[in-house]
C-alpha positions in Angstrom: -49.5 79.6 -3.6 -48.5 76.2 -4.9 -45.4 74.8 -3.3 -42.8 73.3 -5.7 -42.7 69.5 -5.7 -40.0 67.9 -3.5 -37.5 66.1 -5.6 -36.9 62.4 -4.7 -33.3 62.1 -3.6 -33.1 58.5 -4.8 -34.5 59.4 -8.2 -32.2 62.4 -8.6 -29.1 60.4 -7.6 -27.1 59.1 -10.6 -27.4 55.4 -11.2 -24.3 53.6 -9.9 -23.0 50.7 -11.9 -23.8 47.3 -10.3 -20.8 45.1 -9.9 -21.0 41.5 -9.0 -17.9 40.7 -6.9 -18.3 36.9 -6.9 -18.4 36.9 -10.8 -15.4 39.2 -11.0 -13.5 37.1 -8.6 -14.5 34.0 -10.7 -13.1 35.6 -13.9 -9.9 36.6 -12.2 -9.5 33.0 -10.8 -10.0 31.6 -14.3 -7.5 34.1 -15.7 -5.0 33.1 -13.0 -5.6 29.4 -13.6 -4.4 29.8 -17.2 -1.0 31.1 -16.2 0.8 27.9 -14.9 -0.1 25.7 -17.8 3.3 24.5 -18.6 4.1 23.9 -15.0 0.9 21.9 -14.5 1.7 19.9 -17.7 5.2 19.0 -16.4 3.8 17.9 -13.0 1.1 15.9 -14.6 3.5 14.1 -16.9 6.2 13.4 -14.2 3.7 12.2 -11.6 2.1 9.9 -14.2 5.3 8.3 -15.3 6.4 7.9 -11.6 3.0 6.2 -10.9 3.4 3.9 -13.9 6.9 2.8 -12.9 6.0 2.1 -9.3 2.8 0.4 -10.2 4.3 -2.0 -12.7 7.1 -3.0 -10.3 4.7 -3.5 -7.4 2.2 -5.5 -9.4 4.9 -7.8 -10.7 6.3 -8.4 -7.2 2.9 -9.1 -5.6 2.0 -11.5 -8.4 4.9 -13.8 -7.3 2.4 -15.3 -4.9 0.7 -18.6 -6.1 -2.3 -18.0 -8.5 -5.9 -19.1 -7.8 -5.4 -22.2 -10.0 -2.4 -23.4 -7.9 -2.9 -26.7 -6.0 -2.9 -27.0 -2.3 0.6 -28.6 -2.4 1.9 -25.7 -4.4 0.5 -23.1 -2.1 1.8 -24.9 1.0 5.3 -25.4 -0.5 5.5 -21.7 -1.5 4.7 -20.3 2.0 6.6 -23.0 3.9 9.8 -23.1 1.9 10.6 -20.1 -0.3 11.1 -16.5 0.8 8.1 -14.2 0.3 10.1 -11.0 0.7 9.4 -9.9 -2.8 5.6 -9.9 -2.1 6.2 -7.8 1.0 8.3 -5.3 -0.9 5.5 -5.1 -3.6 3.0 -4.4 -0.8 5.1 -1.5 0.5 5.4 -0.1 -3.0 1.7 -0.1 -3.7 0.9 2.9 -1.4 3.5 5.0 -3.1 2.1 4.2 -6.5 -1.3 5.2 -5.2 0.1 8.5 -3.9 1.7 9.2 -7.2 -1.5 8.4 -9.0 -3.5 10.8 -6.8 -0.9 13.5 -7.5 -1.2 12.8 -11.2 -5.0 12.9 -11.1 -5.2 16.1 -9.2 -2.6 17.8 -11.5 -4.6 16.6 -14.5 -7.8 18.1 -13.1 -6.0 21.5 -12.5 -4.7 21.4 -16.0 -8.2 20.8 -17.4 -9.6 23.6 -15.4 -6.9 25.9 -16.7 -7.6 25.0 -20.3 -11.3 24.6 -20.2 -13.5 27.4 -18.8 -16.4 25.0 -18.0 -15.5 21.2 -18.2 -18.4 18.9 -18.8 -20.0 18.2 -15.4 -20.6 14.5 -15.8 -17.2 13.2 -16.9 -15.5 15.8 -14.6 -17.3 14.4 -11.6 -16.9 10.7 -12.7 -13.2 11.2 -13.2 -12.7 12.2 -9.6 -14.8 9.3 -8.2 -13.4 6.6 -10.4 -9.8 7.7 -9.7 -10.4 7.5 -5.9 -12.2 4.2 -6.1 -9.3 2.7 -8.2 -6.8 3.6 -5.5 -9.0 2.3 -2.6 -9.8 -1.0 -4.3 -6.2 -1.4 -5.4 -5.0 -0.9 -1.8 -7.6 -3.4 -0.4 -7.1 -6.0 -3.1 -3.3 -6.2 -3.0 -3.4 -6.2 0.8 -5.7 -9.2 0.7 -3.6 -11.0 -1.9 -0.4 -10.5 0.0 -1.7 -10.8 3.6 -0.3 -14.3 4.1 3.2 -13.3 2.8 3.1 -10.3 5.2 2.1 -12.6 8.0 5.1 -14.9 7.3 7.7 -12.1 6.9 6.7 -10.0 9.9 5.5 -12.5 12.5 6.2 -16.0 13.8 2.6 -17.0 13.8 1.6 -20.4 12.3 0.6 -20.2 8.6 -3.1 -20.7 7.7 -4.3 -23.6 5.6 -4.2 -23.6 1.8 -7.9 -23.1 1.6 -7.7 -20.0 3.6 -4.8 -18.7 1.5 -6.8 -19.4 -1.7 -9.8 -17.5 -0.2 -7.6 -14.4 0.5 -6.2 -14.6 -3.0 -9.7 -14.8 -4.5 -10.8 -11.6 -2.5 -7.7 -9.8 -3.7 -8.1 -10.9 -7.3 -11.8 -9.9 -7.2 -11.0 -6.4 -5.9 -8.1 -5.7 -8.3 -9.2 -7.4 -11.5 -13.0 -7.0 -11.3 -13.5 -3.7 -9.5 -10.3 -1.6 -9.5 -9.9 -2.5 -13.2 -13.3 -1.0 -13.9 -12.5 2.1 -12.0 -9.3 2.5 -14.0 -11.3 2.1 -17.2 -13.8 4.8 -16.2 -11.0 7.1 -15.2 -9.3 6.6 -18.6 -12.6 7.1 -20.4 -13.6 10.3 -18.7 -10.0 11.8 -18.7 -9.8 11.2 -22.4 -13.0 13.0 -23.0 -11.9 16.0 -20.8 -8.5 16.2 -22.5 -10.2 16.1 -25.9 -12.5 18.9 -24.8 -9.6 20.9 -23.6 -7.9 20.5 -27.0 -4.8 18.8 -25.5 -5.3 15.2 -26.8 -5.3 14.8 -30.6 -8.0 12.8 -32.2 -6.0 9.7 -33.1 -4.6 9.4 -29.6 -8.1 9.8 -28.2 -9.3 6.9 -30.4 -6.6 4.7 -29.0 -7.4 5.8 -25.4 -11.1 5.0 -25.9 -10.2 1.5 -27.1 -7.9 0.9 -24.1 -10.6 2.3 -21.8 -13.2 -0.1 -23.3 -10.8 -3.0 -22.8 -10.4 -2.1 -19.1 -14.1 -1.8 -18.7 -15.0 -5.1 -20.4 -11.9 -7.4 -19.7 -12.5 -10.6 -17.8 -8.8 -11.6 -17.7 -7.4 -12.0 -14.2 -3.7 -11.6 -15.1 -1.3 -8.7 -14.4 -1.0 -8.2 -18.1 -4.5 -6.9 -18.1 -3.8 -4.5 -15.3 -0.7 -3.2 -16.9 -2.8 -1.7 -19.7 -3.7 1.1 -17.4 -0.2 2.4 -16.6 0.6 2.1 -20.3 -2.3 4.5 -21.1 -1.1 6.8 -18.2 2.3 7.0 -19.9 0.8 7.7 -23.3 -1.5 10.5 -21.8 1.4 12.0 -19.8 3.6 12.2 -22.9 0.9 13.8 -24.9 0.3 16.3 -22.2 4.0 17.1 -21.8 4.3 17.7 -25.6 1.1 19.5 -26.4 -0.2 21.3 -23.2 2.4 24.1 -23.4 1.9 24.7 -27.1 -1.9 24.6 -27.8 -3.6 27.9 -27.0 -6.3 27.6 -24.3 -9.9 27.8 -25.5 -11.4 31.3 -25.1 -14.0 31.7 -22.4 -17.6 31.6 -23.6 -19.0 35.2 -23.5 -21.8 35.5 -21.0 -25.3 36.5 -22.1 -26.1 40.1 -21.4 -29.5 40.9 -20.0 -31.6 43.3 -22.1 
């Protein structure tokens, strides 16, 4: 007598739906990231305006030092006679301006994440690197340019020669107006692209932003007026974010491809 075939328990069991927990968590995170858009827009705008105000005041104060074209007699007379307290105050304001910028940059990235399901990888990565480099080079450059003033105000040590002072100024000018300015230009360029992709920045403002970013990248002017272009752009972008980010609907997520 032939025995009935033994049923395979795995084959007989009903197929259970396969769920991918990481993907479901990713979707819920994206959904949650879209909730505080208005709050992120406000933080981005306020921190950007605070950075611009602190940065402008600090740069103007630090620039009261003699310029690179000053003569030895002018440099010696400045540090030997007049007070350098304004330069020292500017040096103390620079770190707070940098902190406000980092706060602004981070809030901007969170806002872009909330409004764009998948930001473009290249500008998104370059935005972070260029922002950090801008702050680091700004700190180092202003510290070099104001080092002698700090030495005079905080110590009783003898002042260095005019040639040494000019050398410190040259290092500071190079870091700020050659390197930090390029980092600022790259940050403005990539942030404009990301805000345009997120649908926050209108086309005409984007065109102005690209022109300002090009100026920052290509400028050879070693004057605070050139550096003040960057906080001006930050204020423009902050106002645009404050006005538009809470009103424009976020872009829908791209539907994922289903396997056949």
